[in-house]
C-alpha positions in Angstrom: -1.3 34.5 23.6 1.7 35.3 25.6 5.1 35.5 23.9 8.2 33.7 25.5 11.7 34.2 26.3 13.5 31.3 24.6 17.2 30.2 25.2 19.0 27.5 23.0 22.0 25.9 24.8 24.2 24.4 22.3 23.1 26.8 19.6 26.2 26.3 17.2 25.8 22.4 16.9 23.7 20.8 14.1 20.7 20.4 16.3 21.0 23.9 17.9 21.0 25.5 14.4 18.0 23.2 13.6 16.2 24.6 16.7 16.6 28.1 15.3 15.1 27.1 11.9 12.1 25.3 13.4 11.2 28.0 15.8 11.0 30.4 13.0 9.3 28.1 10.6 6.5 27.3 13.1 6.2 30.9 14.2 6.9 29.9 17.8 5.5 32.7 20.1 8.9 34.4 21.1 9.4 37.9 22.6 13.1 37.0 22.5 15.7 34.5 21.4 19.0 33.9 23.3 21.8 31.6 21.9 24.3 29.9 24.3 27.1 27.4 23.7 30.7 26.7 25.3 33.2 29.4 25.6 35.1 28.3 22.5 31.8 29.2 20.5 31.1 32.5 22.4 31.2 35.5 20.2 30.2 33.8 16.9 27.1 35.2 15.3 24.3 33.3 13.7 21.7 34.6 11.6 18.1 34.6 12.9 15.3 36.1 10.7 17.6 38.2 8.7 19.5 39.6 11.8 22.6 38.6 13.4 22.6 37.2 17.2 25.7 36.7 19.2 26.4 33.5 20.7 27.2 33.9 24.4 28.9 31.3 26.9 26.5 29.4 29.1 26.5 30.4 32.7 24.5 30.3 35.7 23.1 33.6 35.0 22.2 32.6 31.3 18.6 31.6 32.6 17.4 34.6 34.3 14.2 35.8 32.8 14.2 32.7 30.5 10.7 30.9 30.1 11.9 28.0 28.0 15.5 26.6 27.4 16.1 24.1 24.6 19.3 22.1 25.4 21.5 20.3 22.9 24.8 20.5 24.2 25.7 16.9 25.7 24.7 15.1 28.8 27.4 16.6 30.9 26.2 20.2 30.2 22.7 19.2 30.7 23.4 17.5 33.9 25.0 20.6 35.2 23.0 23.6 34.0 19.4 22.0 33.7 18.8 21.9 37.2 20.1 25.6 37.5 17.7 26.7 34.9 14.7 24.8 36.4 15.4 26.4 39.8 15.4 29.8 38.1 12.0 29.0 36.7 12.9 28.0 33.2 11.3 24.8 31.6 14.0 22.9 30.2 13.6 20.5 27.2 16.7 18.5 27.1 18.1 16.7 24.0 20.7 14.7 25.6 20.4 11.2 27.4 21.0 12.9 30.8 17.5 12.5 32.2 15.6 10.2 29.7 15.5 7.2 32.1 14.8 9.2 35.3 11.4 8.1 36.6 10.6 11.7 37.9 11.3 13.2 34.5 8.8 12.9 31.6 10.2 11.4 28.3 8.0 12.8 25.7 7.0 12.4 22.0 3.7 14.7 21.7 2.0 12.4 19.2 2.3 9.5 21.8 2.2 10.6 25.4 1.8 14.3 25.6 -0.2 14.0 28.8 3.0 13.0 30.6 4.3 16.6 30.1 1.9 17.8 32.9 4.1 15.9 35.4 7.0 17.9 34.8 9.0 19.7 37.5 10.8 21.9 35.3 12.8 19.5 33.1 11.2 17.4 30.2 13.5 14.8 28.2 13.6 14.6 24.5 14.1 11.0 23.5 16.7 9.6 21.2 16.3 10.3 17.6 15.7 6.6 16.6 13.3 6.0 19.4 11.2 9.2 18.3 10.4 8.0 14.7 9.8 4.4 15.8 7.2 5.2 18.5 5.5 7.8 16.3 5.0 4.7 13.9 4.2 2.2 16.4 1.8 3.8 18.7 -1.2 4.1 16.6 -0.8 0.3 15.7 -0.2 -0.5 19.5 -3.5 1.3 20.4 -5.4 -0.8 18.1 -3.7 -4.2 18.6 -1.2 -4.2 21.6 2.4 -5.1 20.6 3.9 -8.2 22.2 7.3 -8.2 20.6 9.5 -6.0 18.5 12.7 -6.4 16.5 14.2 -3.3 15.3 17.4 -2.7 12.8 18.3 0.8 12.2 20.4 2.5 9.7 21.6 5.8 11.1 23.1 8.8 9.2 26.4 10.4 10.3 24.6 13.7 11.3 23.5 12.0 14.3 27.1 12.1 15.6 27.5 15.7 14.8 29.2 18.2 12.2 32.5 16.5 12.4 31.0 13.2 11.1 29.6 15.0 8.2 32.9 16.3 7.4 34.6 12.8 7.9 32.0 11.2 5.5 32.8 13.9 2.8 36.4 13.8 3.1 36.7 9.9 3.3 34.5 9.6 0.2 36.9 11.8 -1.7 40.0 9.9 -0.4 38.5 6.4 -1.5 37.5 7.7 -4.9 41.0 9.0 -5.4 42.5 5.8 -4.3 44.1 7.2 -1.2 44.1 5.6 2.3 41.6 6.5 4.9 42.4 7.3 8.6 39.2 7.5 10.7 39.0 10.0 13.6 35.2 10.4 14.5 34.4 6.7 14.0 36.5 3.6 14.9 36.7 2.6 11.3 36.0 4.1 7.9 32.5 5.2 7.4 32.6 5.9 3.6 31.2 3.1 1.7 30.9 1.1 4.8 28.5 0.2 7.6 29.4 0.2 11.2 27.2 -2.0 13.6 28.4 0.1 16.4 26.7 3.3 18.0 27.8 4.6 21.4 29.6 2.1 23.6 29.2 -1.7 24.0 27.6 -2.9 27.1 28.3 -6.1 28.9 25.3 -7.9 27.4 26.7 -7.3 24.1 24.2 -4.7 22.9 25.3 -1.0 22.4 23.9 1.9 24.6 22.2 3.1 21.5 20.5 -0.2 21.2 19.4 -0.3 24.9 18.0 3.3 24.5 15.6 2.0 21.9 14.6 -0.7 24.2 13.9 1.5 27.3 12.9 4.3 25.8 10.2 2.8 23.8 8.7 1.1 26.7 8.9 4.2 29.0 7.1 6.5 26.2 4.5 4.1 25.3 3.8 2.9 29.0 4.4 -0.8 27.8 7.0 -2.2 30.0 6.1 -5.7 29.0 6.9 -5.3 25.3 9.9 -7.5 24.4 12.3 -5.6 22.2 15.6 -6.4 20.5 17.5 -3.8 18.4 20.6 -3.5 16.3 21.8 -0.3 15.4 24.3 0.6 12.4 25.9 3.8 11.3 25.5 4.2 7.4 27.1 6.6 5.0 24.1 8.8 4.8 24.3 12.5 5.6 20.7 13.0 7.2 17.8 10.5 7.7 17.7 7.5 9.8 15.8 4.3 8.5 14.5 1.4 10.4 13.5 -2.2 9.6 10.7 -2.9 12.1 9.3 -6.3 12.7 6.3 -6.4 15.1 4.3 -9.1 16.8 0.8 -8.1 17.7 -1.5 -9.8 20.1 -3.9 -10.7 17.4 -3.3 -10.9 13.5 -3.5 -7.3 11.7 -3.7 -7.0 7.9 -1.3 -4.8 6.0 -4.2 -2.8 4.7 -5.5 -2.1 8.1 -2.0 -0.9 9.3 -2.0 1.3 6.2 -5.3 2.9 7.1 -4.3 3.3 10.7 -0.9 5.0 10.0 -2.5 7.1 7.2 -4.8 8.7 9.8 -2.2 9.0 12.4 -0.7 12.4 13.4 2.8 13.0 12.3 2.9 9.8 9.9 3.0 9.7 6.2 2.5 6.4 4.4 4.5 6.0 1.2 3.8 2.4 0.2 3.5 1.0 -3.4 5.9 -1.4 -4.5 4.4 -1.7 -8.0 6.1 1.7 -8.8 9.0 1.4 -6.1 7.3 3.8 -3.8 8.8 3.7 -0.2 10.6 6.1 2.1 14.2 7.1 1.4 16.5 8.9 3.7 17.7 11.3 1.1 14.1 12.4 0.4 12.6 12.9 3.6 15.5 15.3 4.8 13.9 18.6 5.7 10.5 17.0 6.3 8.6 17.1 9.6 6.8 13.5 9.3 7.7 10.0 10.0 7.5 8.1 6.7 6.3 4.5 6.9 6.5 2.1 3.7 6.9 -1.7 2.8 4.1 -2.6 5.0 3.7 -6.5 4.7 3.0 -9.5 6.5 5.8 -11.0 8.6 6.3 -14.4 7.0 7.7 -15.8 10.4 4.7 -15.2 12.5 0.8 -15.1 12.1 0.5 -12.2 14.3 3.5 -10.3 12.8 4.0 -7.3 10.4 7.1 -6.0 8.8 7.5 -2.3 7.7 10.2 0.3 6.9 10.2 3.8 8.8 12.6 6.7 7.9 12.7 10.2 9.4 15.0 13.3 9.5 16.9 12.6 12.7 18.0 16.3 13.2 14.3 17.4 12.7 11.6 15.0 14.0 14.4 13.1 15.7 15.5 16.1 17.8 14.7 19.8 17.1 11.1 19.7 15.9 10.0 17.1 18.6 11.5 19.4 21.2 9.8 22.2 20.0 6.5 20.5 19.8 6.8 19.7 23.4 7.2 23.6 24.0 4.3 24.0 22.0 2.1 21.6 23.9 3.4 23.3 27.2 2.1 26.6 26.0 -1.3 25.4 24.3 -2.1 23.6 27.5 -1.0 26.2 29.8 1.4 24.1 31.8 4.1 26.8 32.0 
């Protein structure tokens, strides 16, 4: 198999560092790895496979000779540099929201719609973290029994905001426990020992942009534009791991046992579901794991065709870096590069 020249844009961020980790752990076929970030981070050195690599400033020349570029540097950087990279012959896998709803750009979760990758024109969008874990759990059930309606409530960790949010949660927790006052900087309110039902900006319809991402991205990835979806996304004082309470209305009734069997056989899913011993997915225990974990599968008492379940995943890993690397692996394995 050919080895590839890989670039990481946004290498010093949480997802960028997770890219480095995942590429190494999965023995990705690389002939070289190149790290890029903003001019503020240029010159920093990061350890990769027991050696130090220098982070360079992202420029138009950064993509010369690159086969694959993994972007996680924000929408503005992606909008500027992704077309430049694609024009240079580099396949871009972008973790920002810049291209997700562009009808000409595939939005991909490999366990769900890997075939969409084939239509790429140099740029492939990586979905939002909360959407990725949701569709990995939903799609096997949807194939067996089409979903008509979906209610999702997410409980999202601060790592989804970045390193500054991790530091803010730690510092605020210390301040509160010491009886000191808290002044928030990253979030509009205190996050320590609190829950904020506000992720991204509020829209005119009363939903936040994060909630609308769940709606629109789920429909696009699953090729199911007629699913009725409503979402509420909350930020919780958890470092890593997003959790979701999911209520599903199917076309026909489905038993919890049937759902457990389907999910147990699904790619990328692990079922943890035994209430007798308090076995269910927890954010703290899934951190560092590749799978999407599902538990608390039960009949929805409000609808004959309904099920409810609890879905948890590492948002930095499957919710970002791992999914992007899996897209790259699919491109290579299917000779679409």
